[in-house]
C-alpha positions, -999 to +999 in steps of 0.1 A: +000+000+000+028+024+009+045+017-024+013+025-043+010+058-025+046+067-031+042+059-068+009+079-070+026+109-053+056+107-077+033+106-107+012+135-095+044+155-088+056+148-124+023+159-138+024+192-118+060+198-131+050+191-167+019+213-165+040+242-150+066+239-178+038+240-204+023+271-188+057+288-187+062+284-225+029+303-230+038+331-206+059+351-232+056+361-268+046+389-291+014+406-301+005+435-324-005+443-359+011+440-394+006+468-419+013+471-456+026+504-467+025+524-489-007+514-505-006+540-533+021+558-553+014+592-538+002+595-503-022+624-497-028+642-464-059+628-446-060+597-468-047+564-452-015+553-470-013+519-452-036+489-447-037+459-424-018+429-438-047+405-433-042+367-434-004+371-436+018+343-423+047+353-400+075+328-395+096+332-364+130+313-362+155+308-334+183+283-339+163+251-349+129+263-337+103+275-362+070+290-351+043+302-375+013+325-369-012+341-391-027+376-389-065+380-387-087+400-410-075+432-392-038+424-394-035+415-357-015+386-345-005+369-312+022+343-309+037+324-279+075+324-280+103+315-256+123+345-244+153+356-265+160+370-299+140+357-329+143+363-367+110+369-385+099+368-421+067+365-441+057+333-459+060+335-488+088+359-486+079+394-499+101+401-530+090+436-537+101+466-516+123+461-486+101+434-471+092+430-434+106+453-407+118+447-381+135+415-391+147+406-356+127+409-324+134+403-287+109+383-266+109+392-229+103+366-202+069+366-186+051+390-209+036+395-244+055+424-259+037+446-285+056+447-318+043+464-349+055+450-382+054+468-416+056+452-450+071+476-476+050+471-507+075+488-530+049+512-544+066+545-552 
């Protein structure tokens, strides 16, 4: 009986540790909006010259890890990432203009940092 209780306690302890490590991985990341700009050759005062990059795939890479997320219809995204520096690109890669900026972002431990991305459309 004591052996069964010890095994049960050990299994419960492992389950709690596993659950806490999963929660920790979701405790940090990035959130924000992705915009396309410019949207017309000549930007006029009072007329928006950028637009949300809706349904755009962002690919975050760090060493061998790859994490993908997709913007919603308003260009917003939210992605859980481990703390540290990540490279980011769109998929497929934008070949017009200067592409996505910024191209590297830092994720801080324990929070979702707001980062705004801009895709240069190349329209001039």
